[in-house]
All heavy atoms as a GROMACS GRO file, in nm:
protein
  613
    1MET      N    1   5.455   0.764  16.297
    1MET     CA    2   5.322   0.817  16.308
    1MET      C    3   5.323   0.962  16.263
    1MET      O    4   5.412   1.038  16.296
    1MET     CB    5   5.277   0.807  16.453
    1MET     CG    6   5.136   0.855  16.473
    1MET     SD    7   5.086   0.805  16.639
    1MET     CE    8   4.959   0.922  16.662
    2ALA      N    9   5.224   1.002  16.185
    2ALA     CA   10   5.217   1.138  16.132
    2ALA      C   11   5.183   1.236  16.244
    2ALA      O   12   5.111   1.203  16.338
    2ALA     CB   13   5.112   1.146  16.022
    3ARG      N   14   5.234   1.355  16.231
    3ARG     CA   15   5.203   1.459  16.328
    3ARG      C   16   5.061   1.510  16.305
    3ARG      O   17   5.013   1.509  16.192
    3ARG     CB   18   5.302   1.574  16.313
    3ARG     CG   19   5.439   1.534  16.365
    3ARG     CD   20   5.532   1.648  16.355
    3ARG     NE   21   5.582   1.650  16.217
    3ARG     CZ   22   5.656   1.745  16.165
    3ARG    NH1   23   5.688   1.848  16.235
    3ARG    NH2   24   5.698   1.737  16.042
    4PRO      N   25   4.994   1.555  16.410
    4PRO     CA   26   4.858   1.607  16.395
    4PRO      C   27   4.854   1.722  16.295
    4PRO      O   28   4.946   1.805  16.291
    4PRO     CB   29   4.823   1.656  16.536
    4PRO     CG   30   4.920   1.589  16.626
    4PRO     CD   31   5.042   1.559  16.546
    5GLY      N   32   4.748   1.725  16.216
    5GLY     CA   33   4.730   1.834  16.121
    5GLY      C   34   4.795   1.811  15.986
    5GLY      O   35   4.778   1.889  15.894
    6HIS      N   36   4.868   1.705  15.969
    6HIS     CA   37   4.938   1.680  15.844
    6HIS      C   38   4.868   1.578  15.754
    6HIS      O   39   4.915   1.550  15.646
    6HIS     CB   40   5.082   1.634  15.870
    6HIS     CG   41   5.169   1.744  15.918
    6HIS    ND1   42   5.261   1.805  15.840
    6HIS    CD2   43   5.175   1.807  16.037
    6HIS    CE1   44   5.321   1.899  15.908
    6HIS    NE2   45   5.270   1.902  16.029
    7ALA      N   46   4.758   1.523  15.801
    7ALA     CA   47   4.693   1.417  15.724
    7ALA      C   48   4.547   1.451  15.696
    7ALA      O   49   4.460   1.368  15.707
    7ALA     CB   50   4.703   1.286  15.801
    8ARG      N   51   4.522   1.574  15.656
    8ARG     CA   52   4.384   1.612  15.624
    8ARG      C   53   4.345   1.550  15.492
    8ARG      O   54   4.421   1.551  15.396
    8ARG     CB   55   4.371   1.763  15.615
    8ARG     CG   56   4.382   1.829  15.751
    8ARG     CD   57   4.363   1.976  15.738
    8ARG     NE   58   4.491   2.031  15.693
    8ARG     CZ   59   4.507   2.152  15.645
    8ARG    NH1   60   4.405   2.232  15.632
    8ARG    NH2   61   4.625   2.196  15.608
    9SER      N   62   4.224   1.496  15.486
    9SER     CA   63   4.182   1.429  15.364
    9SER      C   64   4.106   1.522  15.270
    9SER      O   65   4.110   1.504  15.150
    9SER     CB   66   4.096   1.307  15.397
    9SER     OG   67   3.983   1.348  15.471
   10HIS      N   68   4.036   1.621  15.323
   10HIS     CA   69   3.957   1.712  15.241
   10HIS      C   70   3.990   1.856  15.276
   10HIS      O   71   3.979   1.894  15.391
   10HIS     CB   72   3.807   1.689  15.263
   10HIS     CG   73   3.764   1.550  15.227
   10HIS    ND1   74   3.756   1.508  15.097
   10HIS    CD2   75   3.729   1.446  15.304
   10HIS    CE1   76   3.717   1.382  15.096
   10HIS    NE2   77   3.701   1.342  15.221
   11PRO      N   78   4.030   1.936  15.178
   11PRO     CA   79   4.057   2.076  15.208
   11PRO      C   80   3.927   2.148  15.242
   11PRO      O   81   3.820   2.112  15.194
   11PRO     CB   82   4.116   2.131  15.079
   11PRO     CG   83   4.075   2.036  14.972
   11PRO     CD   84   4.054   1.904  15.038
   12SER      N   85   3.938   2.248  15.328
   12SER     CA   86   3.820   2.324  15.366
   12SER      C   87   3.780   2.416  15.251
   12SER      O   88   3.858   2.441  15.159
   12SER     CB   89   3.848   2.406  15.491
   12SER     OG   90   3.939   2.511  15.460
   13LEU      N   91   3.660   2.470  15.258
   13LEU     CA   92   3.614   2.564  15.156
   13LEU      C   93   3.702   2.688  15.152
   13LEU      O   94   3.730   2.742  15.046
   13LEU     CB   95   3.469   2.604  15.182
   13LEU     CG   96   3.365   2.494  15.161
   13LEU    CD1   97   3.227   2.545  15.200
   13LEU    CD2   98   3.366   2.446  15.018
   14GLU      N   99   3.748   2.734  15.268
   14GLU     CA  100   3.835   2.850  15.273
   14GLU      C  101   3.964   2.825  15.195
   14GLU      O  102   4.014   2.912  15.126
   14GLU     CB  103   3.867   2.888  15.417
   14GLU     CG  104   3.749   2.947  15.490
   14GLU     CD  105   3.783   2.978  15.635
   14GLU    OE1  106   3.903   2.987  15.667
   14GLU    OE2  107   3.690   2.994  15.715
   15GLU      N  108   4.020   2.706  15.207
   15GLU     CA  109   4.143   2.674  15.136
   15GLU      C  110   4.119   2.673  14.986
   15GLU      O  111   4.203   2.718  14.909
   15GLU     CB  112   4.199   2.540  15.183
   15GLU     CG  113   4.257   2.546  15.322
   15GLU     CD  114   4.302   2.410  15.372
   15GLU    OE1  115   4.304   2.315  15.292
   15GLU    OE2  116   4.335   2.400  15.491
   16ASP      N  117   4.005   2.621  14.941
   16ASP     CA  118   3.972   2.622  14.799
   16ASP      C  119   3.966   2.764  14.746
   16ASP      O  120   4.016   2.794  14.638
   16ASP     CB  121   3.839   2.551  14.773
   16ASP     CG  122   3.848   2.401  14.786
   16ASP    OD1  123   3.962   2.348  14.782
   16ASP    OD2  124   3.742   2.336  14.800
   17GLU      N  125   3.903   2.854  14.822
   17GLU     CA  126   3.893   2.993  14.780
   17GLU      C  127   4.030   3.059  14.776
   17GLU      O  128   4.059   3.137  14.687
   17GLU     CB  129   3.800   3.069  14.874
   17GLU     CG  130   3.655   3.027  14.860
   17GLU     CD  131   3.566   3.088  14.967
   17GLU    OE1  132   3.614   3.176  15.042
   17GLU    OE2  133   3.449   3.049  14.976
   18ASP      N  134   4.117   3.028  14.874
   18ASP     CA  135   4.250   3.085  14.877
   18ASP      C  136   4.331   3.044  14.756
   18ASP      O  137   4.409   3.122  14.702
   18ASP     CB  138   4.325   3.044  15.004
   18ASP     CG  139   4.270   3.110  15.129
   18ASP    OD1  140   4.196   3.210  15.115
   18ASP    OD2  141   4.302   3.062  15.239
   19GLU      N  142   4.316   2.919  14.711
   19GLU     CA  143   4.392   2.872  14.596
   19GLU      C  144   4.351   2.943  14.469
   19GLU      O  145   4.430   2.959  14.377
   19GLU     CB  146   4.374   2.721  14.580
   19GLU     CG  147   4.447   2.642  14.686
   19GLU     CD  148   4.426   2.493  14.672
   19GLU    OE1  149   4.375   2.448  14.569
   19GLU    OE2  150   4.461   2.420  14.767
   20GLU      N  151   4.226   2.989  14.461
   20GLU     CA  152   4.178   3.058  14.343
   20GLU      C  153   4.220   3.204  14.343
   20GLU      O  154   4.225   3.267  14.239
   20GLU     CB  155   4.026   3.046  14.334
   20GLU     CG  156   3.980   2.905  14.305
   20GLU     CD  157   3.829   2.892  14.304
   20GLU    OE1  158   3.761   2.996  14.306
   20GLU    OE2  159   3.781   2.779  14.303
   21ALA      N  160   4.249   3.262  14.459
   21ALA     CA  161   4.292   3.401  14.468
   21ALA      C  162   4.432   3.415  14.412
   21ALA      O  163   4.511   3.320  14.410
   21ALA     CB  164   4.289   3.446  14.614
   22GLU      N  165   4.464   3.535  14.366
   22GLU     CA  166   4.597   3.560  14.310
   22GLU      C  167   4.702   3.548  14.419
   22GLU      O  168   4.683   3.594  14.532
   22GLU     CB  169   4.603   3.699  14.248
   22GLU     CG  170   4.735   3.726  14.180
   22GLU     CD  171   4.739   3.859  14.109
   22GLU    OE1  172   4.659   3.947  14.142
   22GLU    OE2  173   4.824   3.874  14.021
   23ASP      N  174   4.812   3.486  14.384
   23ASP     CA  175   4.924   3.471  14.476
   23ASP      C  176   4.976   3.611  14.513
   23ASP      O  177   4.999   3.693  14.425
   23ASP     CB  178   5.033   3.390  14.407
   23ASP     CG  179   5.154   3.364  14.492
   23ASP    OD1  180   5.166   3.423  14.602
   23ASP    OD2  181   5.239   3.285  14.450
   24PRO      N  182   4.993   3.641  14.642
   24PRO     CA  183   5.041   3.774  14.682
   24PRO      C  184   5.177   3.809  14.622
   24PRO      O  185   5.203   3.925  14.590
   24PRO     CB  186   5.048   3.768  14.834
   24PRO     CG  187   4.987   3.640  14.876
   24PRO     CD  188   4.965   3.555  14.755
   25VAL      N  189   5.263   3.711  14.605
   25VAL     CA  190   5.394   3.738  14.545
   25VAL      C  191   5.377   3.776  14.398
   25VAL      O  192   5.438   3.872  14.350
   25VAL     CB  193   5.488   3.616  14.560
   25VAL    CG1  194   5.619   3.639  14.485
   25VAL    CG2  195   5.516   3.589  14.707
   26ASP      N  196   5.290   3.704  14.326
   26ASP     CA  197   5.265   3.739  14.186
   26ASP      C  198   5.205   3.878  14.175
   26ASP      O  199   5.241   3.955  14.085
   26ASP     CB  200   5.171   3.637  14.121
   26ASP     CG  201   5.238   3.503  14.098
   26ASP    OD1  202   5.363   3.498  14.094
   26ASP    OD2  203   5.165   3.403  14.082
   27ALA      N  204   5.116   3.912  14.267
   27ALA     CA  205   5.055   4.045  14.265
   27ALA      C  206   5.162   4.152  14.289
   27ALA      O  207   5.162   4.256  14.221
   27ALA     CB  208   4.946   4.054  14.371
   28MET      N  209   5.253   4.128  14.382
   28MET     CA  210   5.359   4.224  14.411
   28MET      C  211   5.450   4.242  14.288
   28MET      O  212   5.484   4.353  14.251
   28MET     CB  213   5.442   4.177  14.530
   28MET     CG  214   5.554   4.271  14.566
   28MET     SD  215   5.667   4.202  14.687
   28MET     CE  216   5.742   4.071  14.592
   29ILE      N  217   5.488   4.131  14.227
   29ILE     CA  218   5.574   4.138  14.108
   29ILE      C  219   5.504   4.214  13.997
   29ILE      O  220   5.566   4.296  13.928
   29ILE     CB  221   5.613   3.996  14.060
   29ILE    CG1  222   5.700   3.926  14.165
   29ILE    CG2  223   5.683   4.000  13.926
   29ILE    CD1  224   5.837   3.983  14.185
   30SER      N  225   5.375   4.191  13.978
   30SER     CA  226   5.300   4.262  13.874
   30SER      C  227   5.302   4.412  13.898
   30SER      O  228   5.314   4.490  13.803
   30SER     CB  229   5.156   4.213  13.869
   30SER     OG  230   5.151   4.080  13.824
   31ARG      N  231   5.292   4.454  14.024
   31ARG     CA  232   5.293   4.597  14.055
   31ARG      C  233   5.428   4.661  14.027
   31ARG      O  234   5.436   4.782  14.008
   31ARG     CB  235   5.253   4.620  14.200
   31ARG     CG  236   5.105   4.598  14.226
   31ARG     CD  237   5.063   4.647  14.364
   31ARG     NE  238   5.135   4.583  14.472
   31ARG     CZ  239   5.096   4.472  14.536
   31ARG    NH1  240   4.985   4.412  14.500
   31ARG    NH2  241   5.167   4.423  14.635
   32THR      N  242   5.534   4.584  14.024
   32THR     CA  243   5.667   4.642  14.001
   32THR      C  244   5.688   4.679  13.855
   32THR      O  245   5.775   4.760  13.824
   32THR     CB  246   5.780   4.544  14.040
   32THR    OG1  247   5.777   4.432  13.950
   32THR    CG2  248   5.770   4.500  14.184
   33GLY      N  249   5.612   4.617  13.766
   33GLY     CA  250   5.634   4.638  13.623
   33GLY      C  251   5.743   4.546  13.570
   33GLY      O  252   5.785   4.560  13.455
   34CYS      N  253   5.788   4.451  13.651
   34CYS     CA  254   5.897   4.361  13.613
   34CYS      C  255   5.847   4.217  13.597
   34CYS      O  256   5.925   4.123  13.607
   34CYS     CB  257   6.009   4.366  13.716
   34CYS     SG  258   6.082   4.531  13.736
   35ALA      N  259   5.718   4.200  13.571
   35ALA     CA  260   5.660   4.067  13.563
   35ALA      C  261   5.722   3.985  13.449
   35ALA      O  262   5.744   3.864  13.464
   35ALA     CB  263   5.509   4.074  13.547
   36ALA      N  264   5.750   4.049  13.336
   36ALA     CA  265   5.806   3.975  13.223
   36ALA      C  266   5.944   3.920  13.259
   36ALA      O  267   5.975   3.804  13.229
   36ALA     CB  268   5.815   4.065  13.099
   37GLN      N  269   6.027   4.001  13.324
   37GLN     CA  270   6.160   3.956  13.363
   37GLN      C  271   6.150   3.845  13.467
   37GLN      O  272   6.226   3.749  13.464
   37GLN     CB  273   6.242   4.073  13.419
   37GLN     CG  274   6.278   4.176  13.316
   37GLN     CD  275   6.170   4.280  13.294
   37GLN    OE1  276   6.058   4.270  13.343
   37GLN    NE2  277   6.204   4.382  13.216
   38HIS      N  278   6.056   3.858  13.559
   38HIS     CA  279   6.037   3.756  13.662
   38HIS      C  280   5.994   3.625  13.597
   38HIS      O  281   6.044   3.518  13.632
   38HIS     CB  282   5.935   3.803  13.764
   38HIS     CG  283   5.914   3.707  13.875
   38HIS    ND1  284   5.806   3.623  13.880
   38HIS    CD2  285   5.988   3.681  13.986
   38HIS    CE1  286   5.815   3.548  13.989
   38HIS    NE2  287   5.924   3.582  14.055
   39ARG      N  288   5.900   3.632  13.502
   39ARG     CA  289   5.852   3.512  13.433
   39ARG      C  290   5.967   3.444  13.357
   39ARG      O  291   5.980   3.322  13.361
   39ARG     CB  292   5.738   3.549  13.339
   39ARG     CG  293   5.672   3.431  13.274
   39ARG     CD  294   5.547   3.468  13.195
   39ARG     NE  295   5.558   3.591  13.116
   39ARG     CZ  296   5.509   3.710  13.153
   39ARG    NH1  297   5.445   3.724  13.265
   39ARG    NH2  298   5.525   3.816  13.075
   40GLU      N  299   6.051   3.523  13.290
   40GLU     CA  300   6.165   3.465  13.218
   40GLU      C  301   6.260   3.394  13.314
   40GLU      O  302   6.312   3.286  13.283
   40GLU     CB  303   6.238   3.573  13.139
   40GLU     CG  304   6.158   3.622  13.019
   40GLU     CD  305   6.225   3.736  12.947
   40GLU    OE1  306   6.346   3.762  12.971
   40GLU    OE2  307   6.157   3.802  12.867
   41LEU      N  308   6.284   3.453  13.429
   41LEU     CA  309   6.371   3.390  13.529
   41LEU      C  310   6.308   3.260  13.579
   41LEU      O  311   6.375   3.157  13.590
   41LEU     CB  312   6.398   3.486  13.645
   41LEU     CG  313   6.479   3.429  13.760
   41LEU    CD1  314   6.614   3.374  13.714
   41LEU    CD2  315   6.498   3.535  13.868
   42GLN      N  316   6.178   3.263  13.607
   42GLN     CA  317   6.109   3.143  13.653
   42GLN      C  318   6.116   3.032  13.548
   42GLN      O  319   6.137   2.915  13.582
   42GLN     CB  320   5.962   3.174  13.686
   42GLN     CG  321   5.945   3.266  13.804
   42GLN     CD  322   5.991   3.202  13.933
   42GLN    OE1  323   6.105   3.218  13.972
   42GLN    NE2  324   5.903   3.133  13.997
   43GLU      N  325   6.098   3.067  13.422
   43GLU     CA  326   6.105   2.968  13.315
   43GLU      C  327   6.245   2.908  13.304
   43GLU      O  328   6.260   2.787  13.289
   43GLU     CB  329   6.062   3.030  13.182
   43GLU     CG  330   5.914   3.059  13.176
   43GLU     CD  331   5.873   3.139  13.054
   43GLU    OE1  332   5.958   3.168  12.968
   43GLU    OE2  333   5.753   3.174  13.045
   44CYS      N  334   6.347   2.993  13.315
   44CYS     CA  335   6.484   2.943  13.311
   44CYS      C  336   6.510   2.849  13.427
   44CYS      O  337   6.567   2.741  13.410
   44CYS     CB  338   6.583   3.060  13.315
   44CYS     SG  339   6.756   3.008  13.310
   45MET      N  340   6.464   2.888  13.545
   45MET     CA  341   6.483   2.803  13.664
   45MET      C  342   6.413   2.669  13.648
   45MET      O  343   6.466   2.566  13.690
   45MET     CB  344   6.431   2.874  13.788
   45MET     CG  345   6.517   2.990  13.833
   45MET     SD  346   6.673   2.934  13.900
   45MET     CE  347   6.615   2.836  14.036
   46ALA      N  348   6.295   2.669  13.586
   46ALA     CA  349   6.222   2.544  13.567
   46ALA      C  350   6.298   2.450  13.474
   46ALA      O  351   6.302   2.328  13.496
   46ALA     CB  352   6.083   2.573  13.510
   47VAL      N  353   6.363   2.507  13.374
   47VAL     CA  354   6.436   2.425  13.277
   47VAL      C  355   6.573   2.385  13.331
   47VAL      O  356   6.611   2.268  13.326
   47VAL     CB  357   6.452   2.502  13.144
   47VAL    CG1  358   6.546   2.429  13.050
   47VAL    CG2  359   6.316   2.523  13.079
   48ARG      N  360   6.647   2.483  13.384
   48ARG     CA  361   6.787   2.460  13.422
   48ARG      C  362   6.803   2.406  13.564
   48ARG      O  363   6.907   2.348  13.596
   48ARG     CB  364   6.868   2.589  13.407
   48ARG     CG  365   6.867   2.649  13.268
   48ARG     CD  366   6.924   2.558  13.159
   48ARG     NE  367   7.062   2.523  13.176
   48ARG     CZ  368   7.165   2.589  13.127
   48ARG    NH1  369   7.146   2.695  13.052
   48ARG    NH2  370   7.287   2.548  13.150
   49GLN      N  371   6.708   2.432  13.653
   49GLN     CA  372   6.712   2.384  13.791
   49GLN      C  373   6.831   2.438  13.871
   49GLN      O  374   6.869   2.380  13.972
   49GLN     CB  375   6.715   2.230  13.796
   49GLN     CG  376   6.597   2.163  13.730
   49GLN     CD  377   6.470   2.180  13.809
   49GLN    OE1  378   6.469   2.155  13.928
   49GLN    NE2  379   6.363   2.224  13.744
   50ASP      N  380   6.890   2.547  13.826
   50ASP     CA  381   7.006   2.604  13.896
   50ASP      C  382   7.015   2.751  13.858
   50ASP      O  383   7.040   2.783  13.741
   50ASP     CB  384   7.133   2.530  13.857
   50ASP     CG  385   7.255   2.572  13.938
   50ASP    OD1  386   7.252   2.680  14.001
   50ASP    OD2  387   7.355   2.499  13.936
   51TRP      N  388   6.995   2.840  13.954
   51TRP     CA  389   6.995   2.983  13.925
   51TRP      C  390   7.126   3.031  13.865
   51TRP      O  391   7.129   3.132  13.795
   51TRP     CB  392   6.961   3.063  14.051
   51TRP     CG  393   7.065   3.054  14.159
   51TRP    CD1  394   7.072   2.962  14.258
   51TRP    CD2  395   7.177   3.139  14.176
   51TRP    NE1  396   7.182   2.983  14.336
   51TRP    CE2  397   7.249   3.093  14.288
   51TRP    CE3  398   7.226   3.250  14.109
   51TRP    CZ2  399   7.364   3.154  14.333
   51TRP    CZ3  400   7.341   3.311  14.154
   51TRP    CH2  401   7.409   3.264  14.264
   52ARG      N  402   7.234   2.960  13.890
   52ARG     CA  403   7.364   3.003  13.835
   52ARG      C  404   7.366   2.997  13.684
   52ARG      O  405   7.443   3.069  13.620
   52ARG     CB  406   7.476   2.919  13.894
   52ARG     CG  407   7.493   2.941  14.044
   52ARG     CD  408   7.589   2.845  14.105
   52ARG     NE  409   7.528   2.711  14.103
   52ARG     CZ  410   7.581   2.605  14.160
   52ARG    NH1  411   7.695   2.615  14.224
   52ARG    NH2  412   7.519   2.489  14.154
   53HIS      N  413   7.280   2.915  13.625
   53HIS     CA  414   7.271   2.904  13.479
   53HIS      C  415   7.175   3.008  13.421
   53HIS      O  416   7.157   3.013  13.300
   53HIS     CB  417   7.224   2.764  13.437
   53HIS     CG  418   7.321   2.657  13.474
   53HIS    ND1  419   7.439   2.638  13.406
   53HIS    CD2  420   7.318   2.565  13.573
   53HIS    CE1  421   7.504   2.537  13.462
   53HIS    NE2  422   7.434   2.491  13.564
   54CYS      N  423   7.116   3.089  13.506
   54CYS     CA  424   7.015   3.186  13.464
   54CYS      C  425   7.061   3.329  13.493
   54CYS      O  426   6.980   3.419  13.517
   54CYS     CB  427   6.882   3.158  13.535
   54CYS     SG  428   6.817   2.993  13.502
   55GLN      N  429   7.190   3.353  13.491
   55GLN     CA  430   7.241   3.485  13.529
   55GLN      C  431   7.191   3.599  13.441
   55GLN      O  432   7.161   3.707  13.493
   55GLN     CB  433   7.394   3.483  13.533
   55GLN     CG  434   7.448   3.407  13.652
   55GLN     CD  435   7.392   3.459  13.783
   55GLN    OE1  436   7.418   3.572  13.821
   55GLN    NE2  437   7.313   3.378  13.850
   56PRO      N  438   7.175   3.582  13.310
   56PRO     CA  439   7.119   3.694  13.231
   56PRO      C  440   6.979   3.734  13.279
   56PRO      O  441   6.946   3.852  13.289
   56PRO     CB  442   7.115   3.640  13.088
   56PRO     CG  443   7.220   3.534  13.085
   56PRO     CD  444   7.218   3.473  13.223
   57GLN      N  445   6.898   3.635  13.314
   57GLN     CA  446   6.764   3.662  13.362
   57GLN      C  447   6.767   3.725  13.503
   57GLN      O  448   6.688   3.815  13.534
   57GLN     CB  449   6.679   3.534  13.364
   57GLN     CG  450   6.650   3.480  13.227
   57GLN     CD  451   6.761   3.390  13.171
   57GLN    OE1  452   6.870   3.376  13.228
   57GLN    NE2  453   6.733   3.327  13.058
   58VAL      N  454   6.859   3.678  13.587
   58VAL     CA  455   6.875   3.735  13.722
   58VAL      C  456   6.913   3.883  13.709
   58VAL      O  457   6.855   3.969  13.776
   58VAL     CB  458   6.981   3.658  13.804
   58VAL    CG1  459   7.014   3.731  13.933
   58VAL    CG2  460   6.934   3.516  13.833
   59ARG      N  461   7.009   3.912  13.621
   59ARG     CA  462   7.053   4.051  13.603
   59ARG      C  463   6.940   4.138  13.546
   59ARG      O  464   6.921   4.252  13.590
   59ARG     CB  465   7.176   4.058  13.513
   59ARG     CG  466   7.304   4.022  13.586
   59ARG     CD  467   7.428   4.053  13.503
   59ARG     NE  468   7.440   3.966  13.387
   59ARG     CZ  469   7.494   3.844  13.391
   59ARG    NH1  470   7.539   3.795  13.505
   59ARG    NH2  471   7.502   3.771  13.282
   60ALA      N  472   6.866   4.085  13.450
   60ALA     CA  473   6.756   4.162  13.390
   60ALA      C  474   6.651   4.197  13.495
   60ALA      O  475   6.603   4.311  13.500
   60ALA     CB  476   6.693   4.084  13.275
   61LEU      N  477   6.616   4.102  13.581
   61LEU     CA  478   6.519   4.130  13.687
   61LEU      C  479   6.576   4.230  13.786
   61LEU      O  480   6.507   4.324  13.826
   61LEU     CB  481   6.479   4.000  13.758
   61LEU     CG  482   6.379   4.017  13.873
   61LEU    CD1  483   6.250   4.082  13.825
   61LEU    CD2  484   6.351   3.882  13.938
   62GLY      N  485   6.700   4.215  13.823
   62GLY     CA  486   6.763   4.309  13.916
   62GLY      C  487   6.769   4.451  13.859
   62GLY      O  488   6.743   4.548  13.931
   63GLU      N  489   6.801   4.464  13.730
   63GLU     CA  490   6.806   4.596  13.667
   63GLU      C  491   6.667   4.658  13.661
   63GLU      O  492   6.652   4.778  13.685
   63GLU     CB  493   6.867   4.585  13.528
   63GLU     CG  494   7.015   4.554  13.530
   63GLU     CD  495   7.070   4.512  13.395
   63GLU    OE1  496   6.994   4.513  13.295
   63GLU    OE2  497   7.189   4.478  13.390
   64CYS      N  498   6.568   4.578  13.631
   64CYS     CA  499   6.430   4.629  13.627
   64CYS      C  500   6.388   4.679  13.765
   64CYS      O  501   6.332   4.788  13.779
   64CYS     CB  502   6.335   4.520  13.577
   64CYS     SG  503   6.164   4.575  13.565
   65MET      N  504   6.417   4.601  13.867
   65MET     CA  505   6.380   4.640  14.003
   65MET      C  506   6.457   4.766  14.046
   65MET      O  507   6.402   4.853  14.113
   65MET     CB  508   6.406   4.525  14.101
   65MET     CG  509   6.319   4.403  14.076
   65MET     SD  510   6.144   4.433  14.095
   65MET     CE  511   6.133   4.440  14.272
   66ALA      N  512   6.584   4.776  14.006
   66ALA     CA  513   6.663   4.895  14.040
   66ALA      C  514   6.606   5.019  13.971
   66ALA      O  515   6.600   5.127  14.032
   66ALA     CB  516   6.809   4.874  14.001
   67ARG      N  517   6.564   5.006  13.844
   67ARG     CA  518   6.503   5.120  13.775
   67ARG      C  519   6.376   5.164  13.847
   67ARG      O  520   6.352   5.284  13.865
   67ARG     CB  521   6.469   5.083  13.630
   67ARG     CG  522   6.587   5.080  13.536
   67ARG     CD  523   6.544   5.071  13.391
   67ARG     NE  524   6.462   4.954  13.362
   67ARG     CZ  525   6.511   4.834  13.328
   67ARG    NH1  526   6.642   4.816  13.318
   67ARG    NH2  527   6.430   4.735  13.301
   68ARG      N  528   6.298   5.069  13.891
   68ARG     CA  529   6.175   5.101  13.964
   68ARG      C  530   6.209   5.174  14.094
   68ARG      O  531   6.145   5.272  14.129
   68ARG     CB  532   6.096   4.974  13.994
   68ARG     CG  533   5.969   5.002  14.070
   68ARG     CD  534   5.895   4.874  14.101
   68ARG     NE  535   5.767   4.901  14.162
   68ARG     CZ  536   5.746   4.917  14.292
   68ARG    NH1  537   5.847   4.911  14.375
   68ARG    NH2  538   5.626   4.941  14.339
   69GLN      N  539   6.310   5.126  14.164
   69GLN     CA  540   6.349   5.189  14.291
   69GLN      C  541   6.397   5.332  14.268
   69GLN      O  542   6.360   5.422  14.343
   69GLN     CB  543   6.458   5.106  14.360
   69GLN     CG  544   6.492   5.156  14.497
   69GLN     CD  545   6.377   5.147  14.595
   69GLN    OE1  546   6.295   5.057  14.587
   69GLN    NE2  547   6.367   5.242  14.686
   70ARG      N  548   6.478   5.352  14.162
   70ARG     CA  549   6.527   5.487  14.133
   70ARG      C  550   6.411   5.580  14.097
   70ARG      O  551   6.411   5.697  14.134
   70ARG     CB  552   6.630   5.484  14.019
   70ARG     CG  553   6.764   5.432  14.061
   70ARG     CD  554   6.869   5.456  13.955
   70ARG     NE  555   6.836   5.391  13.828
   70ARG     CZ  556   6.874   5.269  13.793
   70ARG    NH1  557   6.946   5.195  13.876
   70ARG    NH2  558   6.842   5.220  13.676
   71ALA      N  559   6.310   5.528  14.027
   71ALA     CA  560   6.196   5.610  13.989
   71ALA      C  561   6.114   5.650  14.110
   71ALA      O  562   6.050   5.756  14.111
   71ALA     CB  563   6.108   5.533  13.889
   72LYS      N  564   6.113   5.568  14.215
   72LYS     CA  565   6.037   5.597  14.336
   72LYS      C  566   6.107   5.699  14.424
   72LYS      O  567   6.042   5.770  14.500
   72LYS     CB  568   6.016   5.470  14.418
   72LYS     CG  569   5.908   5.379  14.365
   72LYS     CD  570   5.892   5.257  14.448
   72LYS     CE  571   5.862   5.289  14.592
   72LYS     NZ  572   5.832   5.170  14.673
   73GLU      N  573   6.239   5.709  14.417
   73GLU     CA  574   6.314   5.798  14.504
   73GLU      C  575   6.290   5.943  14.463
   73GLU      O  576   6.285   5.974  14.345
   73GLU     CB  577   6.464   5.766  14.497
   73GLU     CG  578   6.498   5.630  14.556
   73GLU     CD  579   6.642   5.591  14.535
   73GLU    OE1  580   6.717   5.665  14.466
   73GLU    OE2  581   6.680   5.487  14.587
   74PRO      N  582   6.279   6.031  14.563
   74PRO     CA  583   6.259   6.173  14.532
   74PRO      C  584   6.385   6.229  14.463
   74PRO      O  585   6.497   6.188  14.493
   74PRO     CB  586   6.237   6.239  14.666
   74PRO     CG  587   6.274   6.139  14.770
   74PRO     CD  588   6.280   6.005  14.705
   75ARG      N  589   6.362   6.314  14.368
   75ARG     CA  590   6.474   6.376  14.294
   75ARG      C  591   6.549   6.474  14.382
   75ARG      O  592   6.490   6.554  14.454
   75ARG     CB  593   6.421   6.451  14.170
   75ARG     CG  594   6.347   6.362  14.075
   75ARG     CD  595   6.445   6.279  13.997
   75ARG     NE  596   6.373   6.194  13.902
   75ARG     CZ  597   6.417   6.078  13.863
   75ARG    NH1  598   6.528   6.030  13.909
   75ARG    NH2  599   6.349   6.008  13.776
   76GLN      N  600   6.682   6.470  14.375
   76GLN     CA  601   6.766   6.564  14.448
   76GLN      C  602   6.784   6.689  14.362
   76GLN      O  603   6.816   6.681  14.245
   76GLN     CB  604   6.903   6.502  14.478
   76GLN     CG  605   6.894   6.379  14.566
   76GLN     CD  606   6.853   6.414  14.708
   76GLN    OE1  607   6.887   6.519  14.759
   76GLN    NE2  608   6.782   6.323  14.771
   77ALA      N  609   6.765   6.808  14.418
   77ALA     CA  610   6.778   6.932  14.343
   77ALA      C  611   6.919   6.981  14.341
   77ALA      O  612   7.006   6.944  14.411
   77ALA     CB  613   6.687   7.039  14.402
   0.00000   0.00000   0.00000
């Protein structure tokens, strides 16, 4: 027997509106300036199905995020 709440037949209007809104994770990635690297990693993962085969893309995203972090840190005099 299904658990309560798992067998809804029609999504509510609020859920429809939420699906049309931008994904918060996508919005966060866009703000980092590393969206292109993230997209390349996602595409590799979709094709290869194993992050270990996507190491160049993993490194590129990590380097981009590290550059962003260094740019945010206050300069030491």
